[in-house]
C-alpha positions as CSV (number, residue, x, y, z in Angstrom):
1,M,-12.4,-14.7,-22.4
2,K,-16.0,-14.2,-21.4
3,I,-17.0,-14.5,-17.8
4,K,-18.8,-17.7,-16.9
5,S,-19.3,-17.2,-13.1
6,I,-18.2,-15.2,-10.1
7,T,-18.4,-16.6,-6.6
8,A,-17.0,-15.4,-3.2
9,R,-16.3,-16.9,0.2
10,P,-15.1,-15.7,3.6
11,E,-11.4,-15.7,4.3
12,L,-9.2,-14.6,7.3
13,D,-6.8,-11.8,6.9
14,S,-3.4,-11.5,8.7
15,R,-5.1,-10.2,11.9
16,G,-7.5,-13.1,12.0
17,E,-10.4,-10.8,10.9
18,W,-12.9,-11.8,8.2
19,T,-12.5,-10.6,4.7
20,I,-13.4,-12.1,1.3
21,E,-11.9,-14.1,-1.5
22,V,-13.4,-13.8,-5.1
23,R,-13.2,-16.5,-7.7
24,L,-13.9,-15.6,-11.3
25,K,-14.3,-18.4,-13.9
26,L,-14.1,-17.9,-17.7
27,Q,-15.9,-19.8,-20.4
28,N,-12.5,-21.0,-21.6
29,G,-12.0,-22.9,-18.3
30,L,-9.5,-20.5,-16.7
31,E,-10.1,-19.2,-13.2
32,S,-8.7,-16.3,-11.2
33,V,-8.7,-15.6,-7.5
34,A,-8.5,-12.3,-5.7
35,S,-8.4,-11.6,-1.9
36,V,-9.2,-8.2,-0.4
37,P,-7.1,-6.6,2.4
38,Q,-8.3,-4.2,4.9
39,G,-6.8,-1.4,7.0
40,K,-7.0,-0.5,10.7
41,S,-5.9,3.1,10.3
42,R,-8.4,4.2,7.7
43,G,-9.0,7.6,6.2
44,S,-12.5,8.9,6.7
45,S,-12.9,9.4,3.0
46,E,-12.1,5.8,2.0
47,A,-14.7,3.9,0.1
48,V,-17.0,1.9,2.4
49,Y,-16.4,-1.7,3.3
50,V,-19.5,-3.8,4.1
51,K,-19.5,-6.9,6.3
52,P,-18.0,-9.9,4.5
53,N,-21.3,-11.8,4.4
54,I,-23.0,-8.8,2.8
55,A,-20.2,-8.4,0.3
56,I,-20.4,-12.1,-0.6
57,R,-24.2,-11.8,-1.1
58,N,-23.8,-8.7,-3.2
59,I,-21.2,-10.4,-5.4
60,E,-23.3,-13.5,-6.0
61,K,-26.8,-12.0,-6.2
62,I,-26.1,-8.6,-7.8
63,I,-22.7,-8.4,-9.5
64,A,-22.3,-12.0,-10.9
65,P,-25.6,-12.0,-12.9
66,A,-24.8,-8.6,-14.3
67,L,-21.3,-9.4,-15.4
68,K,-21.9,-12.9,-16.7
69,G,-21.0,-13.1,-20.4
70,L,-18.9,-9.9,-20.4
71,H,-15.3,-9.9,-21.7
72,A,-12.9,-10.0,-18.8
73,G,-10.3,-8.0,-20.8
74,N,-12.6,-5.0,-21.0
75,Q,-11.5,-3.6,-17.6
76,N,-13.0,-0.2,-18.1
77,F,-16.4,-1.5,-19.0
78,I,-16.5,-4.1,-16.1
79,D,-15.6,-1.4,-13.6
80,H,-18.1,1.0,-15.1
81,C,-20.7,-1.7,-14.6
82,L,-19.7,-2.1,-11.0
83,L,-20.0,1.6,-10.4
84,K,-23.4,1.7,-12.0
85,L,-24.6,-1.3,-10.0
86,D,-23.5,0.4,-6.8
87,G,-24.8,3.9,-7.7
88,T,-23.2,5.7,-4.7
89,K,-20.2,8.0,-4.4
90,N,-18.5,5.8,-1.8
91,K,-19.4,2.2,-2.7
92,S,-21.8,2.1,0.3
93,K,-24.4,-0.1,-1.5
94,L,-22.2,-3.0,-2.8
95,G,-19.1,-2.4,-0.7
96,A,-15.6,-1.5,-1.9
97,N,-14.5,-4.9,-0.8
98,A,-17.0,-6.5,-3.1
99,T,-16.2,-4.3,-6.1
100,L,-12.5,-4.5,-5.7
101,G,-12.4,-8.2,-5.4
102,V,-14.3,-8.6,-8.6
103,S,-12.4,-5.9,-10.4
104,V,-9.0,-7.4,-9.6
105,A,-10.2,-10.9,-10.3
106,A,-11.2,-9.8,-13.8
107,A,-7.8,-8.3,-14.5
108,K,-6.1,-11.5,-13.3
109,A,-8.4,-13.6,-15.6
110,A,-7.6,-11.3,-18.5
111,A,-3.8,-11.8,-17.9
112,L,-4.3,-15.6,-17.6
113,S,-6.2,-15.7,-20.9
114,Q,-3.4,-13.8,-22.7
115,N,-0.7,-15.9,-21.0
116,I,1.1,-12.9,-19.8
117,P,2.0,-11.7,-16.3
118,L,-0.4,-9.5,-14.5
119,W,2.0,-6.6,-14.4
120,K,2.3,-6.7,-18.1
121,H,-1.5,-6.6,-18.5
122,I,-1.6,-3.6,-16.2
123,A,1.0,-1.9,-18.3
124,H,-1.2,-2.6,-21.4
125,L,-4.2,-1.1,-19.6
126,L,-2.2,2.0,-19.1
127,E,-1.0,1.9,-22.7
128,Y,2.7,1.9,-21.6
129,K,4.9,0.8,-24.4
130,R,8.4,1.6,-23.0
131,K,10.0,-1.3,-21.1
132,R,10.6,-0.5,-17.5
133,D,14.3,-0.5,-16.7
134,D,14.1,-0.2,-12.9
135,F,12.1,-1.6,-10.0
136,P,9.9,0.1,-7.4
137,K,11.8,1.2,-4.4
138,L,11.0,-0.9,-1.3
139,F,9.5,1.0,1.6
140,V,10.2,-1.5,4.4
141,N,8.4,-1.1,7.8
142,V,11.0,-2.4,10.3
143,I,9.6,-0.8,13.5
144,N,5.8,-0.6,14.1
145,G,3.9,1.8,16.4
146,G,0.6,3.6,16.5
147,L,-2.6,1.5,15.8
148,H,-0.6,-1.4,14.5
149,T,0.9,-2.4,17.9
150,K,0.3,-2.2,21.6
151,N,3.6,-0.4,22.3
152,N,4.1,3.2,23.4
153,L,5.3,4.7,20.0
154,D,2.9,7.3,18.5
155,F,4.2,7.1,15.0
156,Q,2.9,4.1,13.0
157,E,5.7,3.1,10.6
158,Y,9.4,3.5,10.8
159,L,10.7,2.8,7.3
160,I,14.0,2.0,5.6
161,I,14.3,2.4,1.9
162,P,17.2,0.5,0.3
163,K,19.2,2.5,-2.2
164,S,19.3,0.0,-5.1
165,K,17.6,-0.3,-8.5
166,N,18.2,-4.1,-8.3
167,I,15.3,-5.9,-6.6
168,S,17.3,-8.8,-5.3
169,E,19.9,-6.4,-3.8
170,S,17.1,-4.3,-2.2
171,V,15.6,-7.4,-0.6
172,K,19.0,-8.4,0.6
173,I,19.7,-5.0,2.2
174,A,16.2,-5.1,3.9
175,L,16.7,-8.6,5.2
176,T,20.2,-7.9,6.5
177,L,19.1,-4.8,8.5
178,Y,15.9,-6.4,9.7
179,K,17.7,-9.4,11.1
180,K,20.4,-7.3,12.7
181,L,17.8,-5.0,14.2
182,G,16.0,-8.0,15.8
183,E,19.3,-9.2,17.3
184,Y,20.1,-5.7,18.6
185,L,16.7,-5.2,20.2
186,G,16.8,-8.6,21.8
187,Q,20.2,-8.0,23.3
188,H,19.6,-4.4,24.5
189,F,15.9,-4.3,25.3
190,G,15.0,-7.9,26.0
191,K,12.9,-10.5,24.2
192,D,9.7,-8.5,24.5
193,A,11.2,-5.9,22.2
194,T,11.3,-8.4,19.4
195,G,7.6,-9.0,19.2
196,L,6.0,-8.0,15.8
197,G,3.4,-5.5,14.9
198,D,0.7,-6.0,12.3
199,E,3.0,-5.3,9.4
200,G,5.9,-7.5,10.5
201,G,8.1,-4.8,12.0
202,F,9.4,-5.0,15.6
203,A,7.2,-3.4,18.2
204,P,9.4,-2.3,21.2
205,N,8.5,0.1,23.9
206,L,11.1,2.9,23.7
207,D,11.9,6.2,25.4
208,D,10.5,8.5,22.8
209,N,9.3,8.7,19.2
210,L,12.7,9.5,17.8
211,E,14.6,6.6,19.4
212,P,13.7,4.2,16.6
213,F,15.8,6.3,14.2
214,R,18.7,6.4,16.7
215,I,18.6,2.6,16.9
216,L,18.2,2.2,13.1
217,T,21.2,4.5,12.5
218,H,23.3,2.5,14.9
219,V,22.2,-0.9,13.5
220,A,22.8,0.3,9.9
221,K,26.4,1.2,10.9
222,L,26.9,-2.2,12.6
223,S,25.6,-3.8,9.3
224,H,27.8,-1.6,7.1
225,L,24.6,-0.3,5.4
226,E,24.6,3.3,6.5
227,N,25.2,4.4,2.9
228,K,22.7,1.9,1.4
229,I,19.5,3.0,3.0
230,Q,17.3,6.1,3.5
231,F,14.8,6.6,6.3
232,G,11.1,7.2,6.0
233,L,8.2,7.7,8.4
234,D,4.5,7.2,8.2
235,A,3.3,9.3,11.1
236,A,-0.4,8.5,10.6
237,A,-1.0,11.7,12.5
238,S,-4.8,11.5,12.4
239,N,-4.4,9.0,15.3
240,I,-2.0,11.2,17.3
241,K,-3.1,13.8,19.9
242,K,0.0,16.1,19.6
243,S,-0.5,19.6,18.2
244,P,0.6,20.5,14.7
245,A,3.3,22.7,16.3
246,A,4.7,19.9,18.4
247,L,4.6,17.6,15.4
248,S,6.4,20.1,13.2
249,K,9.1,20.4,15.7
250,L,9.7,16.7,15.7
251,Y,9.7,16.5,11.9
252,A,12.3,19.4,11.8
253,E,14.5,17.4,14.1
254,L,14.1,14.2,12.1
255,K,15.0,16.0,8.9
256,I,18.2,17.5,10.4
257,K,19.4,14.5,12.3
258,Y,18.4,11.6,10.1
259,K,18.0,13.2,6.6
260,L,14.4,11.9,6.3
261,H,13.7,11.0,2.7
262,Y,10.0,10.2,3.1
263,L,7.3,11.5,5.4
264,E,3.7,10.3,5.1
265,D,0.5,11.8,6.8
266,P,2.4,14.2,9.1
267,Y,-0.8,15.9,10.2
268,K,-4.5,15.0,10.5
269,E,-6.2,14.0,7.4
270,K,-8.0,17.3,6.6
271,D,-5.2,19.6,7.6
272,F,-4.3,20.8,4.1
273,K,-2.9,24.0,5.6
274,N,-0.1,22.4,7.7
275,F,0.6,19.9,4.9
276,T,1.2,22.9,2.6
277,K,3.5,24.7,5.1
278,L,5.6,21.6,5.5
279,N,5.8,20.9,1.8
280,Q,7.1,24.5,1.3
281,A,9.7,23.9,4.0
282,I,11.0,20.4,3.1
283,G,9.4,19.4,-0.2
284,K,12.4,20.1,-2.4
285,N,14.4,17.2,-1.0
286,T,11.9,15.2,1.0
287,L,8.9,13.2,-0.3
288,L,5.9,14.5,1.6
289,C,3.2,11.9,1.0
290,G,-0.6,11.9,1.3
291,D,-2.5,8.8,2.3
292,D,-5.4,9.6,4.6
293,L,-5.3,13.1,3.0
294,T,-6.1,11.8,-0.4
295,T,-7.3,8.1,-0.1
296,T,-6.6,7.2,-3.8
297,N,-9.4,9.6,-4.7
298,V,-8.9,11.9,-7.6
299,E,-11.2,14.6,-6.3
300,L,-9.3,14.8,-3.0
301,M,-6.0,14.7,-5.0
302,K,-7.1,17.8,-6.9
303,K,-7.7,19.6,-3.7
304,A,-4.2,18.6,-2.4
305,H,-2.7,19.7,-5.8
306,A,-4.4,23.1,-5.8
307,A,-3.1,23.7,-2.2
308,K,0.4,22.3,-3.1
309,S,0.1,20.2,0.0
310,I,2.1,17.1,-1.1
311,N,4.6,16.0,-3.7
312,S,3.9,12.2,-3.5
313,I,1.0,9.9,-2.9
314,I,0.0,6.5,-1.5
315,I,-2.1,4.3,-3.7
316,K,-4.3,1.7,-2.0
317,P,-6.8,0.1,-4.3
318,N,-9.2,-0.8,-1.5
319,Q,-9.5,2.9,-0.7
320,I,-11.4,3.5,-3.9
321,G,-12.7,0.1,-4.9
322,T,-11.9,-0.6,-8.6
323,L,-8.7,-1.1,-10.6
324,T,-9.8,1.5,-13.2
325,E,-10.2,4.2,-10.6
326,T,-6.9,3.1,-9.0
327,L,-5.1,3.5,-12.3
328,A,-6.7,6.8,-12.9
329,A,-5.4,8.1,-9.6
330,I,-1.9,6.9,-10.5
331,E,-2.0,8.5,-13.9
332,Q,-3.3,11.8,-12.5
333,A,-0.5,11.9,-9.8
334,K,2.1,11.3,-12.5
335,K,0.8,14.2,-14.6
336,W,1.4,16.5,-11.7
337,G,4.9,15.1,-11.1
338,W,4.1,13.4,-7.9
339,K,5.9,10.2,-6.9
340,V,3.6,7.2,-6.5
341,A,3.9,4.5,-3.9
342,V,1.6,1.5,-4.0
343,S,0.8,0.2,-0.5
344,H,-0.4,-2.9,1.3
345,R,-2.8,-2.7,4.2
346,S,-2.2,-3.7,7.9
347,G,-4.8,-6.5,7.5
348,E,-3.3,-8.3,4.5
349,T,-3.9,-11.6,2.7
350,Q,-1.6,-13.9,0.7
351,D,-2.7,-12.1,-2.5
352,D,0.4,-10.5,-4.2
353,F,-1.5,-8.3,-6.6
354,I,0.0,-5.0,-5.3
355,A,3.5,-6.2,-6.4
356,D,2.2,-6.5,-10.0
357,L,0.4,-3.2,-9.7
358,A,3.5,-1.3,-8.5
359,Y,5.7,-2.7,-11.2
360,G,3.1,-2.6,-14.0
361,S,2.2,1.0,-13.3
362,Y,5.8,2.1,-13.1
363,A,5.3,3.3,-9.5
364,Y,8.2,4.9,-7.7
365,G,7.8,2.7,-4.6
366,L,6.0,-0.2,-2.9
367,K,5.1,-0.3,0.8
368,L,5.1,-3.9,1.6
369,G,5.9,-4.3,5.3
370,A,8.8,-6.1,6.9
371,P,10.4,-9.2,5.3
372,A,8.5,-11.3,7.9
373,R,5.0,-12.9,8.2
374,G,3.7,-14.9,5.2
375,E,1.3,-12.2,3.9
376,R,4.2,-9.7,3.6
377,V,6.8,-12.2,2.3
378,A,4.3,-13.1,-0.5
379,K,4.8,-9.6,-2.0
380,Y,8.6,-9.8,-1.7
381,N,8.6,-13.2,-3.4
382,R,6.3,-11.9,-6.2
383,L,8.7,-9.0,-6.9
384,L,11.6,-11.5,-7.1
385,E,9.5,-13.6,-9.5
386,I,8.7,-10.5,-11.6
387,D,12.5,-9.9,-11.8
388,Q,12.8,-13.3,-13.6
389,E,9.8,-12.7,-15.9
390,N,11.1,-9.3,-17.1
């Protein structure tokens, strides 16, 4: 399965912004395709994205000649070559969009050559031998705020997490509540309230930042799902002007009133101190998750672990730029007992790679947006397909 050629082209993401698609051809005639997503709410420590035209040039002029003839199944070596070609700590020479596109395309090509699903190839890379007997929990963004909309909600993602180990049942729960929520918002807040944010969730203007949970609690009861879901919140607090004290007060209220199961980025991205305080207060029965705090970067993860700042972590491959580094972050998190949630980005593509990554790496959860908009639904459909493959 030696690499014959690597090419790239510009492609539009779900926000109509330019990103890249990478095509990797093998000498045996097989071809893989990988598209690279991009976020709007980015941590300052994320690997650097370069402009799509520069990424394409770097792939075709620098990366492709260097990787031609290499074995696509040797993921570690391919990614090592990418890191060496770049030569910077943050992928600023080649661009994390360039390196990730090639890295994922290589993994897909290796899976194709072995005639196995991508998730199984990923499990092999991690040397997992035990068959997975569950599915990642779905973290479903049903109400959007923050930078992902133009509404008045400060918090970025109001999440439901279906309580089911069966993927089809989890999808059914998410769909039922999502559709009922749309009906309720339209009836009580007008048609404008049913507009969608970047990740497919509804984007209403509401009285305060807690009202989405009041509405979700009511809609869950109307749908007879109050015992089948848990609530989560991605505050994305780096983009919020409220003080840590004011935010802490809101989180305490959420925990008491709505039994919050999951809380992501509750404070600004370098505020390890307040993360640690909150983890001490609620970490025994709430997942306190780092995203901007850690950016899929093992060095930042070590700092968070030493400070006992979090007990779970978001994994976004494009934050770090290669599959090998992504898997290293997942493995390190698991060694510390952290829960791992693989995540999409707000500017997504039709590429469903993260569904395979979440399943193949035995991740606890998968953040994939609402069951709406084609780029989000692609991930749901891939999970349902994996259910049939397993």
